[in-house]
Structure formats: structure tokens, C-alpha cells
C-alpha positions as CSV (number, residue, x, y, z in Angstrom):
1,M,-62.2,29.3,61.9
2,F,-60.0,26.4,62.6
3,I,-61.5,23.7,60.6
4,G,-60.4,20.3,59.9
5,R,-57.0,19.6,62.3
6,E,-59.1,18.3,65.4
7,R,-57.4,15.1,65.7
8,E,-54.0,16.4,65.6
9,L,-54.9,19.4,67.8
10,A,-56.6,16.8,70.3
11,D,-53.2,14.3,69.9
12,L,-50.9,17.5,71.1
13,N,-53.6,18.5,74.0
14,A,-53.4,14.7,75.0
15,M,-49.7,14.9,75.3
16,Y,-49.7,18.4,76.9
17,D,-51.9,17.0,79.5
18,Q,-49.6,14.2,80.7
19,D,-46.8,16.8,82.5
20,K,-43.7,15.8,81.5
21,F,-40.8,16.6,79.2
22,Q,-41.8,16.0,75.5
23,L,-40.4,16.8,72.0
24,F,-42.5,16.6,69.6
25,V,-41.7,17.1,65.9
26,L,-43.7,18.3,62.9
27,Y,-43.0,18.9,59.3
28,G,-45.0,19.6,56.4
29,R,-44.5,21.8,53.1
30,R,-45.2,24.8,53.0
31,R,-48.8,26.6,53.6
32,V,-50.1,22.9,54.7
33,G,-51.4,25.0,58.2
34,K,-48.3,23.3,60.6
35,T,-48.1,27.0,61.9
36,T,-51.8,27.3,62.3
37,L,-52.0,23.9,64.4
38,L,-49.5,25.4,66.6
39,N,-51.0,28.7,67.4
40,E,-54.2,26.7,67.7
41,F,-52.6,24.4,70.0
42,C,-50.8,27.3,71.8
43,K,-54.2,29.3,72.6
44,G,-54.7,29.6,76.3
45,K,-51.1,27.8,77.4
46,D,-47.7,29.3,78.8
47,A,-46.0,29.5,75.7
48,I,-42.5,31.3,73.4
49,F,-43.3,31.2,70.2
50,Y,-39.8,31.6,67.7
51,S,-40.1,31.6,64.1
52,A,-36.3,31.4,62.8
53,E,-35.2,33.4,59.9
54,Q,-33.2,33.0,57.5
55,S,-30.0,34.7,58.9
56,N,-27.2,33.8,60.4
57,D,-27.1,32.2,64.3
58,K,-26.0,35.3,66.2
59,L,-28.8,37.2,64.9
60,N,-31.2,34.5,65.5
61,L,-29.9,33.7,69.1
62,E,-30.2,37.5,69.6
63,K,-33.9,37.7,68.5
64,F,-34.7,34.2,70.2
65,S,-33.2,35.6,73.8
66,A,-35.5,39.0,73.6
67,H,-39.0,36.7,72.7
68,V,-37.6,34.8,76.1
69,F,-37.1,37.7,78.0
70,E,-40.0,39.7,76.9
71,F,-42.4,36.7,78.0
72,Y,-40.4,37.0,81.3
73,G,-41.1,40.8,81.7
74,E,-36.8,41.3,81.9
75,M,-36.1,43.5,79.2
76,T,-32.9,44.5,80.1
77,L,-30.9,41.6,80.1
78,E,-27.8,40.8,77.4
79,P,-28.9,37.8,74.8
80,F,-27.9,34.6,75.7
81,S,-24.3,34.0,75.1
82,S,-25.3,30.3,73.7
83,W,-28.2,27.9,72.5
84,E,-27.4,25.8,75.5
85,N,-27.4,28.9,78.1
86,A,-30.8,29.7,76.9
87,L,-32.5,26.7,77.4
88,L,-31.3,26.1,80.3
89,Y,-32.5,29.7,81.3
90,I,-35.4,28.2,80.3
91,H,-35.6,24.8,81.8
92,N,-34.7,26.8,85.4
93,R,-37.9,28.9,85.3
94,Q,-40.0,26.2,84.5
95,Q,-39.3,23.9,86.7
96,E,-42.8,23.1,88.1
97,K,-44.6,24.9,85.5
98,R,-45.8,24.0,81.9
99,L,-44.3,25.8,78.7
100,V,-44.5,25.2,75.2
101,L,-41.6,26.1,73.2
102,V,-41.8,26.3,69.5
103,F,-39.4,26.5,67.1
104,D,-40.7,27.3,63.5
105,E,-39.0,27.1,60.7
106,F,-36.5,24.9,62.5
107,P,-34.9,24.1,59.5
108,Y,-33.2,27.5,59.2
109,L,-31.9,27.4,62.6
110,A,-30.0,24.2,62.3
111,R,-28.9,24.6,58.9
112,R,-27.1,27.7,60.1
113,N,-25.3,25.6,63.2
114,M,-25.8,22.0,63.5
115,A,-24.4,21.4,66.4
116,I,-27.6,22.7,68.0
117,L,-28.8,18.9,67.5
118,S,-26.3,18.0,69.5
119,V,-27.0,20.6,72.1
120,L,-30.4,19.5,72.4
121,Q,-29.2,15.5,72.6
122,H,-27.0,16.6,75.7
123,L,-29.5,19.0,77.4
124,I,-32.5,16.6,77.0
125,D,-30.3,13.3,78.4
126,H,-28.9,15.7,81.3
127,T,-31.6,18.1,82.4
128,L,-34.5,18.6,80.2
129,Q,-36.0,15.3,80.7
130,Q,-36.6,16.1,84.5
131,G,-38.4,19.2,83.6
132,C,-41.9,19.8,81.9
133,L,-41.1,21.9,78.7
134,F,-43.0,20.7,75.8
135,I,-40.7,21.7,73.0
136,V,-41.9,21.9,69.3
137,L,-39.4,21.8,66.4
138,C,-41.2,22.6,63.0
139,G,-40.3,22.8,59.8
140,S,-41.1,22.6,55.9
141,Y,-38.0,21.3,54.3
142,M,-38.7,17.7,54.5
143,G,-36.0,16.0,53.4
144,F,-33.9,18.0,56.2
145,M,-36.6,17.3,58.9
146,E,-36.8,13.2,57.9
147,K,-33.4,12.8,57.7
148,D,-31.4,15.4,60.1
149,V,-34.1,15.8,62.7
150,L,-36.0,12.5,62.9
151,G,-33.3,9.7,60.8
152,S,-31.3,7.3,62.4
153,K,-27.8,9.4,62.8
154,S,-29.3,12.8,64.0
155,P,-28.0,13.8,67.6
156,I,-31.9,13.5,68.8
157,F,-32.4,10.6,67.3
158,G,-34.6,8.1,69.9
159,R,-35.5,11.7,71.9
160,R,-38.2,12.5,70.5
161,T,-41.7,11.8,72.4
162,G,-44.3,12.2,69.3
163,Q,-44.2,13.4,65.2
164,L,-46.5,14.4,62.6
165,H,-46.1,14.6,59.2
166,M,-48.7,16.9,58.4
167,K,-50.3,16.8,54.7
168,S,-52.4,18.8,52.7
169,F,-56.2,18.5,53.5
170,D,-57.9,15.5,51.6
171,Y,-60.6,15.9,49.6
172,K,-63.2,15.4,52.2
173,D,-62.2,17.9,54.5
174,S,-61.4,20.3,51.7
175,M,-65.1,20.2,51.1
176,H,-65.2,22.2,54.3
177,F,-64.0,25.1,52.8
178,L,-66.6,24.3,49.4
179,E,-69.7,23.7,51.1
180,P,-72.2,26.4,49.4
181,F,-71.1,25.0,46.0
182,P,-73.0,21.8,44.1
183,D,-70.8,18.5,44.0
184,E,-69.7,18.6,41.2
185,E,-68.4,22.7,41.4
186,K,-66.8,21.5,44.5
187,M,-64.7,18.9,42.9
188,K,-63.2,21.3,39.8
189,L,-62.5,23.8,42.6
190,Y,-60.4,20.7,44.5
191,G,-59.0,20.7,41.5
192,A,-57.5,23.9,41.0
193,F,-57.3,24.8,44.8
194,G,-56.2,21.7,46.3
195,G,-56.2,21.0,49.6
196,T,-53.8,23.5,51.4
197,A,-56.0,25.8,54.0
198,L,-54.6,28.9,52.4
199,Y,-55.1,28.6,48.9
200,L,-59.1,26.7,49.4
201,Q,-59.6,30.3,51.7
202,Q,-59.4,32.3,48.4
203,V,-62.4,30.4,46.8
204,E,-65.4,33.0,47.4
205,S,-68.8,31.2,47.8
206,K,-71.0,34.0,45.8
207,K,-68.7,33.4,43.0
208,S,-69.5,30.9,40.2
209,F,-66.0,28.3,39.5
210,E,-65.7,30.5,36.3
211,E,-64.9,33.5,38.6
212,N,-63.1,32.1,41.4
213,I,-60.6,30.8,38.6
214,K,-60.5,34.3,37.1
215,D,-60.1,36.1,39.8
216,A,-57.6,33.6,42.0
217,F,-55.5,32.9,39.3
218,L,-55.9,35.1,36.0
219,R,-55.7,38.1,38.1
220,V,-51.9,39.9,38.3
221,T,-52.7,41.6,41.4
222,A,-54.3,37.9,43.1
223,Y,-52.5,35.9,46.0
224,L,-52.1,32.6,43.5
225,Y,-51.0,34.6,40.7
226,E,-47.2,34.4,41.7
227,E,-47.7,32.4,44.8
228,P,-45.3,29.1,42.9
229,L,-42.8,31.3,42.4
230,L,-42.5,33.0,45.2
231,L,-42.4,29.5,47.2
232,L,-39.6,28.2,44.8
233,R,-37.5,31.7,45.3
234,Q,-37.6,31.2,48.9
235,E,-36.6,27.4,48.9
236,V,-34.0,27.0,46.2
237,Q,-31.3,28.3,44.7
238,E,-31.7,28.0,41.0
239,P,-35.5,28.6,40.4
240,G,-35.5,28.7,37.2
241,V,-34.8,25.4,36.4
242,Y,-36.9,23.8,39.4
243,S,-39.7,26.0,37.8
244,A,-38.8,24.3,33.9
245,I,-38.9,20.9,35.6
246,I,-42.4,21.7,36.9
247,E,-43.7,23.0,33.9
248,A,-42.4,19.8,31.7
249,I,-44.2,17.5,34.3
250,A,-47.2,19.7,34.1
251,A,-47.1,19.4,30.2
252,G,-47.2,15.5,30.6
253,A,-43.6,14.6,30.7
254,S,-43.0,12.2,33.7
255,K,-40.3,9.9,32.8
256,A,-36.7,11.5,34.1
257,S,-35.6,11.4,30.4
258,E,-38.8,13.1,29.2
259,I,-38.2,16.2,31.8
260,A,-34.7,16.1,30.9
261,A,-35.6,16.5,27.0
262,K,-38.1,18.9,27.4
263,T,-35.8,21.4,30.1
264,G,-32.9,20.8,28.1
265,E,-31.2,19.7,31.4
266,E,-28.6,16.7,31.7
267,Q,-31.0,13.8,33.3
268,A,-28.7,13.5,36.0
269,K,-29.0,17.0,37.2
270,C,-32.8,16.8,36.4
271,I,-33.4,13.8,38.9
272,K,-31.2,15.7,41.7
273,Y,-33.5,18.4,41.2
274,I,-36.3,16.6,41.2
275,K,-35.3,14.8,44.6
276,T,-35.1,18.4,46.0
277,L,-38.5,19.1,44.8
278,C,-40.0,16.0,46.4
279,N,-38.6,16.9,49.7
280,L,-40.5,19.7,49.8
281,G,-43.6,18.0,49.0
282,I,-44.0,19.4,45.6
283,L,-43.5,16.3,43.5
284,Y,-44.0,12.6,44.0
285,K,-42.1,9.5,42.8
286,E,-44.5,6.8,41.5
287,T,-43.4,3.1,40.4
288,P,-46.0,0.7,39.5
289,F,-48.0,-1.0,42.0
290,G,-46.2,-3.9,43.7
291,E,-42.6,-2.9,42.2
292,K,-39.8,-1.9,44.3
293,D,-38.8,1.7,44.8
294,S,-36.1,1.2,42.7
295,S,-38.0,0.5,39.5
296,R,-37.0,1.6,35.9
297,K,-40.4,2.4,35.3
298,T,-40.5,5.1,37.9
299,L,-42.8,8.3,36.9
300,Y,-42.8,11.6,38.4
301,G,-45.9,13.6,39.3
302,I,-47.0,17.0,40.9
303,S,-48.2,16.3,44.5
304,D,-50.4,19.7,45.0
305,F,-53.1,20.4,42.7
306,M,-53.1,24.3,42.5
307,F,-49.0,24.4,41.5
308,R,-50.6,21.5,39.0
309,F,-53.0,23.8,38.1
310,W,-50.8,27.3,37.7
311,Y,-48.0,25.4,36.0
312,R,-50.5,23.8,33.2
313,Y,-52.7,27.2,32.9
314,V,-50.8,30.4,34.4
315,F,-47.1,29.7,33.6
316,G,-46.8,29.8,29.9
317,N,-49.8,32.3,29.9
318,R,-48.3,35.0,31.7
319,T,-47.8,37.6,28.8
320,L,-51.2,36.7,27.9
321,I,-52.4,37.6,31.4
322,E,-50.9,40.5,31.6
323,T,-51.6,42.0,28.6
324,G,-55.3,41.6,29.6
325,A,-56.3,38.8,27.3
326,Q,-57.4,36.8,30.9
327,E,-60.5,36.4,29.1
328,S,-58.9,34.3,25.9
329,V,-56.6,32.6,28.7
330,W,-60.2,31.1,30.0
331,K,-62.2,30.2,26.9
332,K,-59.2,28.7,24.7
333,R,-57.0,27.3,27.2
334,I,-58.4,26.3,30.3
335,E,-62.1,25.7,29.9
336,P,-61.8,23.3,27.1
337,D,-59.1,21.2,28.5
338,Y,-60.8,21.2,32.1
339,N,-61.8,18.2,31.9
340,N,-58.9,16.2,30.7
341,Y,-57.3,18.1,33.6
342,M,-59.4,16.4,36.1
343,G,-59.1,13.1,35.2
344,L,-56.2,12.9,37.4
345,V,-57.9,14.6,40.2
346,F,-60.7,12.4,40.1
347,E,-58.0,9.4,40.9
348,K,-56.7,10.9,43.6
349,V,-60.2,11.5,44.9
350,C,-61.2,7.6,44.5
351,R,-58.0,7.1,46.2
352,D,-58.7,9.0,49.1
353,Y,-62.2,7.8,49.3
354,L,-60.9,4.0,49.8
355,L,-58.0,5.4,52.2
356,R,-61.1,6.8,54.2
357,E,-63.5,3.4,54.0
358,N,-60.5,1.5,54.4
359,S,-59.9,3.3,57.8
360,A,-63.6,3.1,58.8
361,G,-63.4,-0.9,58.0
362,E,-66.1,-0.7,55.3
363,L,-64.3,-2.3,52.4
364,P,-64.6,-5.9,51.8
365,I,-61.0,-6.2,52.4
366,L,-58.4,-4.6,54.7
367,F,-55.6,-3.6,52.7
368,T,-52.6,-2.9,53.1
369,S,-51.1,-1.1,50.1
370,I,-52.4,0.7,47.4
371,G,-51.6,2.2,44.1
372,R,-51.8,2.7,40.5
373,W,-50.0,0.1,37.9
374,W,-48.8,0.2,34.5
375,G,-47.4,-2.6,32.3
376,T,-47.6,-4.5,28.8
377,D,-49.9,-6.7,27.9
378,P,-48.0,-9.8,26.5
379,A,-51.1,-10.6,24.1
380,T,-51.3,-7.5,22.6
381,R,-47.8,-6.0,23.5
382,Q,-49.5,-2.5,24.3
383,Q,-48.9,-0.7,27.6
384,V,-52.2,-1.4,30.0
385,E,-53.2,0.8,33.0
386,I,-55.3,0.5,36.3
387,D,-56.4,3.4,37.9
388,L,-56.1,1.6,41.4
389,I,-55.2,-1.4,42.9
390,A,-55.5,-1.9,46.7
391,N,-54.4,-5.6,48.0
392,D,-54.3,-7.8,51.4
393,G,-52.4,-10.8,50.6
394,N,-54.3,-12.1,47.3
395,D,-57.6,-10.5,47.8
396,Y,-57.8,-7.3,45.3
397,L,-59.7,-3.8,44.8
398,I,-59.3,-3.3,41.1
399,C,-60.7,0.2,40.2
400,E,-61.2,2.5,37.4
401,C,-61.8,5.9,37.7
402,K,-64.0,7.9,34.9
403,W,-64.3,11.7,35.0
404,R,-66.7,12.0,32.3
405,N,-70.4,13.1,31.4
406,A,-71.7,10.1,29.7
407,P,-72.6,7.1,31.9
408,L,-70.0,4.3,32.7
409,E,-70.6,1.3,30.3
410,L,-70.1,-2.2,30.8
411,S,-67.8,-2.1,28.2
412,V,-65.4,-0.4,30.7
413,L,-66.2,-3.2,33.5
414,N,-65.5,-5.8,30.9
415,K,-61.9,-4.2,29.8
416,L,-61.1,-3.5,33.8
417,R,-61.6,-7.2,34.3
418,Q,-58.7,-8.2,31.1
419,R,-56.1,-5.9,32.8
420,A,-56.8,-7.2,36.1
421,D,-55.7,-10.8,34.6
422,V,-52.4,-8.8,32.7
423,F,-51.7,-7.8,36.2
424,N,-51.9,-11.0,38.2
425,K,-53.8,-14.3,37.3
426,N,-53.1,-15.8,40.5
427,R,-55.5,-13.5,42.6
428,R,-57.8,-15.3,44.8
429,E,-60.8,-13.0,45.5
430,T,-61.6,-9.6,43.5
431,W,-63.9,-6.5,43.7
432,Y,-64.4,-4.3,41.0
433,Y,-64.7,-0.9,42.1
434,L,-66.2,1.8,39.2
435,F,-66.2,5.4,40.2
436,S,-68.3,8.0,37.7
437,R,-68.2,11.6,37.5
438,T,-72.0,11.4,36.7
439,S,-74.0,7.5,36.8
440,F,-73.9,4.1,35.0
441,T,-75.5,2.5,32.5
442,S,-78.5,0.0,32.8
443,A,-76.2,-2.8,31.9
444,V,-73.8,-1.9,34.6
445,L,-76.3,-1.5,37.2
446,E,-77.5,-4.6,36.4
447,E,-74.3,-6.3,36.1
448,A,-73.9,-5.0,40.1
449,K,-76.6,-6.2,41.1
450,R,-75.9,-9.9,39.5
451,D,-72.7,-9.6,40.9
452,D,-71.8,-8.6,44.4
453,H,-68.4,-8.1,43.5
454,V,-69.0,-5.1,41.4
455,V,-69.4,-2.1,43.6
456,L,-70.5,1.2,41.7
457,V,-69.5,4.7,43.3
458,D,-70.9,8.0,41.8
459,L,-69.9,11.6,42.9
460,K,-73.1,11.6,45.4
461,R,-71.2,8.8,47.5
462,L,-67.7,10.1,47.3
463,L,-69.1,13.3,48.8
464,R,-71.4,12.1,51.1
């Protein structure tokens, strides 16, 4: 079943219907659904779909040649002598007929032969743009795709006709995979499986949250039991070091110095490896709202919730799991800690909610930036944090996100107002958004009735 990429598919089909040359660049981290989208796009269309391999240029060209000749029903021809000849052959065969030509895992191809980008540039400028090929370059290594394919120094810079950085589903789209479950269990499952369709498909609707966790993560034969390590081995040269960095972050280290201390690696080396993990879409870099990307307050986190869950609860407990202690891992490691784990997940959900509401024009402001903020209160000299801040000029949304069983109290709102003043006293107008897993005390409900700048959002409203 094809779920959640209808808008992207519609955009691709609209480009296809223009019946002119197209060069589309699609990129995003592994397992996010790029190939699924392209397969759906290619349905009912003439298409050559080549998935490049981690091999040398000669073997990739030979295998691509076989795909091309099979498509045209000419099985006895010799492989093309060059990529230029291969593309010219296809162009000449498709002078007046649309064809989708997909190069999946394009970085495998281009990194073995960087000249292929220059070949594409020359052919687009002098030949291909007069035809009606629809070429798609698809890749998972985001650093390469952004710099070497889309970057200003790329030979094909300015030649693309469209691009898409494909990301994991947000919480709302992920819920399509979790429909039978109660709202709270949906959120908890999303916290473990994340927004990747392939991972969400591991959830079984007839099982409880606990059963799904045990079956998907705590069985040595389960699909997700080895998934993060298998992905790392596929992408990097020293998976052990990269794995140690992710484990350190999952355990609470967020600054480069803390990560270096936990892993025992030099800080400069850690930063280099962290950058690679960010390029792969596994980690993210975060600075306080309103500060530059080069801020000394930079923190790092795990982008994918499945990775975050796995490194927090599975990686360090593999010996226990492999000796049959799955039940103990659940009862002593996961179940008592899971509400703490869900705090950051809930913040991400609240952020996605605001982004959706903002796009629909349903907020009191149309914000242009959103993020988390942390800093020092000069009066108390203590570190203070604000879960989410969004602004449009001098108008702000200041947000608190609480994943806990108790109703959210008025003291939370009062502290949020104080922290908002620490952040910026020169705000013109401010709305306070309170997000609660459960409900709100009567005092908070009364305050929201009295002050229309106080907005309350519970789980039901988040998932409506």
C-alpha cells in the first residue's frame, strides 16, 4: 500500500506531464521511502530503473547496459563503451516518446567516476534538453547529493529542473500506520519506530505496545534487531566509532566535549565523524533559537527515533537479550524509563503540530522560524530552557511540552512566562502554548478562558 507521499507523487506526475526534458534530484536518508516513491511514479510509464552498486565503474556500466538492452529487447549487443554513449543511445531511441530514467543510489556511481557529472552537463547543454527524457538522480548520502550534485561547484549546477529532500514522515502521517491503537499507544509506538515507513510496517495491530516492542526489538531474529548496525556498516568505514558516538548521544551526551569524553576519542575526530552522521541524516545539529549556526552552545541529537530507541535500550543490552533475558530488559530497562524517553519525542510532535498549523494559517502568527532555546538566567545564574519558540518579527509563540500523567498546573505557565522574559523582554505580542499528554488543572483552564493568548493543546487535539 502506498501511504503518505501523495503530494510528492502528484508533483512528479505534474512534471512528467509537461512532456519536456527533466532532471530531478531526489535525496534523503536510507529507508525513508525514496525508492518506493519512484517505483510508484514509474507505474504505467516507460521506465528504465537502474540501482547502482558499490562496485567499480566498468561493472556498473555493464549492468546498466544490460538493463537498457533488455528494455529495448536487444539482448545480443555489446555493453556501452561509455556513459555518454549509453545516454545518447537512449536519447536517440526516445526522440518523441517519454521515458523515465532512474539512477538509484547515484552516489555509488558518481563517486567511482566523478566524470559522469561532467558528461551529464555536456549532454544536457548540447543534446538532452532538446528531448523528452525524465532523468532522476536519487541518493541516500545527503552530503554528497547536496554538495556534489546540487552544490554551486557541481558540473550540473543549474541544470536540474526539480529536487526533493525527502524526509521521514512526521507524527501525523505516521499515524496512518498505527490507526487501530489508542492515542497514547500511537504516540509511544511512534517514539520507538519513528517516521520511517519500513519500520512502521513492523508494527502489528493485533499486539499491544509492549508486545510490539518485544517482538520488533528484543528478538535476535527480528528485522530491527540489527538494523542500525547494518546501516552503519553499509555507509561508513569505521562503524564501531560511529556507533560509539551514537550510543553516547543516546545516553545523554549532547555537547562535542561530552561525546568525546564518553567515547574516549579526540574531540576533533568526534566532530568530523558527527558531521558524517549528520550528512547521513542519523544525527542533527542544534543551536539555541536565534543564535548562529556556529554558536558555542551547539548540541547534537539523534534524528531518527528508531535509532534513538535502539541505542538507548537495545545496543547496551544485547548480551542480556541474546541470553534470553528479554523480559528483564523490558521490565527493568525500558518500561520504568520510557516516559522519560518520551519527553523529547513529545517535543518533536508538538513542533510538527505547530508546523502543520502554521502551513494551514491556523496560528495567531505566521512564523518564519522555530526551535528550542536554552540560556542562563542572569538573576539566578541558572540554566533555563524553553521547549519551543517560534516568531514572526517581534511576535512570538512560547511553548511548553509536558509528557506526564498528571494534569499540567498553573505553575508551569507562570514559569514559562518568566523564562520568556529571560529570553527576550522586548517582545511585542506573545502567545503561550501549553501541550499536555493528559489534561490541564482547573486553574489553567480558567486562565486560558481569561487570557486568549494562552492556548491549550492535549493529545486528542494533537491527533485530531
